[in-house]
C-alpha positions in Angstrom: -8.6 7.1 15.2 -5.7 9.1 13.5 -4.5 9.5 10.2 -1.1 9.2 8.6 -0.3 10.2 5.3 2.9 9.0 3.4 4.9 9.8 0.3 6.2 7.5 -1.5 10.0 7.1 -2.9 8.9 5.5 -6.3 9.9 7.6 -8.4 11.4 10.2 -6.1 15.8 10.0 -6.7 16.5 12.4 -3.2 16.8 11.0 0.0 14.9 11.3 3.7 16.3 15.3 3.7 15.2 15.7 0.3 11.7 14.9 1.0 11.2 16.2 4.2 10.4 19.5 3.5 7.8 18.4 0.8 6.4 16.0 3.6 5.8 19.1 5.7 4.7 21.4 3.3 1.8 18.8 1.9 0.6 17.7 5.2 2.0 14.6 5.6 3.7 12.4 8.3 6.4 10.4 6.9 8.1 8.5 3.4 7.8 5.0 2.7 10.8 3.5 1.3 12.9 0.6 0.1 15.9 0.8 2.8 19.6 1.1 0.9 21.4 -1.7 -0.4 24.9 -0.6 1.0 25.8 0.0 4.8 27.0 3.2 5.2 24.0 4.3 2.5 21.6 2.6 5.0 23.1 4.3 8.1 22.9 7.9 6.5 19.4 7.3 5.4 18.9 6.0 9.1 20.0 9.1 10.4 18.0 11.3 8.4 14.6 10.1 9.1 15.5 10.5 12.8 17.4 14.2 12.1 14.0 14.6 10.1 11.7 13.3 12.4 9.7 11.6 9.7 7.6 8.4 10.1 8.9 5.2 8.2 7.5 2.5 6.5 9.9 0.6 4.8 9.3 -1.6 1.4 10.3 -4.9 0.9 10.3 -6.5 -2.4 11.1 -10.7 -2.3 13.3 -11.9 -5.2 12.9 -9.3 -7.8 11.8 -6.0 -8.0 8.3 -5.3 -8.2 8.4 -8.0 -10.9 9.4 -10.9 -9.2 11.9 -13.1 -10.7 9.4 -15.6 -12.5 11.5 -19.1 -11.9 12.5 -17.9 -8.2 11.4 -21.0 -5.9 9.1 -20.2 -2.4 12.5 -20.9 -0.3 14.4 -17.9 -2.8 11.3 -15.9 -2.0 11.1 -16.5 2.2 15.3 -16.4 2.1 14.6 -13.0 1.0 12.0 -12.0 2.6 13.9 -12.7 5.9 17.0 -11.5 5.1 15.6 -8.0 4.2 13.8 -7.6 7.4 17.3 -8.3 8.9 18.4 -5.3 6.9 16.0 -3.1 7.4 14.9 -4.2 11.3 17.5 -1.9 13.0 16.0 1.6 10.8 12.7 0.9 13.5 9.9 1.3 10.9 6.3 1.2 11.6 6.1 -1.2 9.7 7.0 -3.4 5.9 5.1 -3.5 3.1 5.9 -6.9 1.1 5.3 -7.0 -2.4 5.7 -10.9 -1.9 5.5 -14.1 -4.0 4.4 -14.7 -7.6 1.2 -15.1 -9.8 1.8 -18.1 -11.6 2.2 -20.5 -8.1 -0.9 -22.6 -7.5 -3.2 -21.6 -4.4 -1.4 -24.6 -2.3 1.8 -23.0 -2.6 0.3 -19.3 -2.3 -0.9 -20.4 1.2 1.7 -23.1 2.4 4.3 -19.7 1.1 2.4 -17.0 3.5 2.0 -19.5 6.3 5.5 -19.5 6.4 6.0 -15.6 5.8 3.7 -14.5 8.6 5.6 -17.3 10.9 8.6 -15.5 9.8 7.6 -11.9 11.0 6.7 -13.2 14.1 9.8 -14.9 14.6 11.5 -11.8 13.8 8.8 -9.6 16.3 7.6 -7.1 13.3 4.9 -6.3 11.2 4.7 -7.1 7.4 1.6 -5.6 5.7 1.7 -7.6 2.4 0.4 -5.7 -0.8 -1.9 -6.7 -3.4 0.0 -6.1 -6.4 0.1 -7.6 -10.0 2.9 -9.9 -10.8 2.6 -10.9 -7.3 0.7 -13.8 -5.1 -2.4 -11.3 -4.9 -2.6 -9.9 -8.3 -6.6 -10.5 -8.1 -9.3 -10.4 -5.1 -10.0 -14.3 -5.2 -6.5 -16.0 -4.6 -6.6 -13.1 -1.5 -9.3 -14.2 -0.7 -8.5 -17.9 -0.6 -5.1 -17.4 1.5 -6.6 -15.0 3.8 -9.3 -18.0 4.6 -6.4 -20.2 5.6 -3.8 -17.4 6.9 -6.0 -15.8 9.8 -3.0 -13.8 10.7 -2.3 -12.2 7.6 -2.2 -8.0 7.1 -2.5 -6.9 3.6 -1.6 -3.5 1.6 -4.6 -3.1 0.1 -3.7 -1.2 -3.5 -7.5 -2.5 -5.0 -5.9 0.0 -7.9 -4.6 -2.9 -9.3 -7.3 -5.7 -8.5 -9.5 -3.0 -11.0 -7.0 -3.4 -13.8 -7.0 -7.2 -13.9 -10.7 -7.3 -12.7 -11.4 -4.6 -15.9 -14.3 -3.7 -13.8 -14.6 -1.3 -10.4 -15.2 -3.6 -7.5 -18.3 -2.6 -6.1 -19.3 -6.2 -7.9 -16.9 -8.3 -5.4 -18.5 -6.0 -2.4 -18.6 -9.4 -0.6 -15.0 -10.4 -1.5 -13.9 -6.8 -0.1 -15.8 -7.2 3.0 -14.6 -10.7 3.9 -10.8 -8.8 3.1 -11.3 -6.3 5.1 -10.2 -7.4 8.5 -6.9 -7.9 7.3 -6.2 -4.0 6.3 -3.9 -3.0 8.0 -2.7 0.1 5.3 -3.6 1.3 2.2 -2.2 2.9 -0.9 -3.9 5.8 -2.3 -4.1 5.3 -6.2 -7.2 5.2 -8.5 -7.8 2.5 -11.1 -9.6 2.3 -13.6 -10.7 -1.0 -16.3 -8.2 -0.5 -18.3 -5.5 0.3 -15.6 -4.1 0.9 -12.2 -3.8 4.9 -12.6 -6.0 7.2 -13.6 -4.5 10.2 -15.9 -5.6 12.3 -12.4 -7.9 11.8 -9.9 -9.4 14.7 -9.7 -10.7 14.6 -13.5 -14.4 14.5 -13.9 -14.3 11.8 -16.1 -12.9 9.1 -13.2 -14.8 10.5 -10.7 -16.9 7.0 -10.4 -13.7 5.3 -10.1 -12.7 8.1 -7.3 -15.8 7.2 -5.4 -15.6 3.4 -5.9 -12.1 3.2 -4.5 -13.5 5.5 -1.6 -16.5 3.4 -0.9 -14.1 0.6 -0.1 -11.7 2.8 2.0 -14.7 3.6 3.7 -14.9 -0.4 4.6 -11.6 -0.9 5.3 -11.8 1.8 7.6 -14.8 0.5 9.7 -12.9 -2.6 10.0 -9.9 -1.4 11.0 -12.3 0.8 14.1 -14.1 -2.7 14.9 -10.5 -3.9 15.1 -9.5 -1.2 17.6 -7.0 0.7 15.2 -5.9 3.7 16.7 -4.1 5.0 13.3 -4.8 4.2 9.9 -2.3 5.0 7.4 -1.9 5.7 3.6 0.4 6.5 0.9 -0.9 8.2 -1.7 1.0 6.2 -4.6 0.6 7.3 -8.4 3.9 6.5 -9.6 6.1 6.5 -12.9 7.1 3.3 -15.3 3.9 3.5 -17.7 1.8 4.1 -15.0 2.0 7.9 -15.6 0.3 8.6 -18.8 2.2 10.6 -21.2 1.5 12.2 -24.4 2.5 10.5 -27.7 6.0 11.0 -29.9 7.0 13.5 -27.1 6.1 11.2 -23.8 5.4 14.5 -22.4 3.4 13.7 -18.5 0.0 14.7 -18.7 0.0 15.8 -15.0 2.4 15.9 -12.1 3.1 13.1 -9.7 3.6 14.9 -6.7 0.9 17.5 -7.6 -1.4 14.5 -8.0 -0.2 12.6 -4.8 -0.3 15.6 -3.0 -4.0 16.4 -4.3 -5.1 12.6 -3.2 -3.4 12.8 0.3 -5.3 16.0 1.1 -8.6 14.7 -0.3 -8.2 11.4 1.8 -7.6 13.5 4.8 -11.1 15.5 4.6 -12.7 12.5 3.5 -11.5 10.5 6.8 -12.5 14.1 8.6 -16.1 13.3 7.3 -16.2 9.6 7.3 -15.0 9.8 11.1 -18.2 12.3 11.8 -20.6 10.3 10.4 -19.5 7.0 12.3 -19.6 9.9 15.8 -22.9 10.9 14.3 -24.4 8.2 14.6 -23.0 6.3 17.6 -24.4 9.2 19.3 -28.1 8.5 17.2 -27.7 4.8 18.3 -27.7 6.0 22.3 -30.3 8.8 22.1 
């Protein structure tokens, strides 16, 4: 299985041409970013992706930015969702990563919303992967599980660092739910959460080794499910970011680490990790045939 890494545009002020040298230097394959809203900017963005030969994941947020507009209705979200698919489709993204819905909706509303959202993706013949994200519909494991049971075609972008924070514990205690959702895993966000927050100060820090190892166990379960479903390629976006996620020092607000260095470390670590994982998988198959 091929492993492709993507540079997040969250907290990045440049365009694809500015990102390309960083992507290549880090051994990444492409970018994950929202499609610019203006037509001229969109066309320039599209041209840069082609010129720089960058693989592209398009990001969609429905009815708001990362946090939804609290009183937007499901129909408001669906109209915004469809409009953004139509706007982004000419750029031919690998798929759309979608932060959708609202955490405050009841379960029956969530199920109806995602049934209709999956139908819209099929209508436009695009792949949409819905992100597990605080503030959004998939803010905890159990509502996500319940929707997935009702909407079997659902694809997930698994950013379980949010769930570690919401649940206030590592997810090893929720292993049955993780395994039930694993067949829905389409894309991974490589960020390490800890019980009091969605982003550790640095994933290489030994004091957070248990958090790193917990996330890596989950990623292996998701990769296993993808292999069983015939995935030839798996994707990950290391997504350590700013906006209160990055720890800073009191009074000076100085960041405790460099975000791109962290994301580069995460990507290179996971490239080694998946290589070792696939080697173990291969050795196990050989042993079974012996």
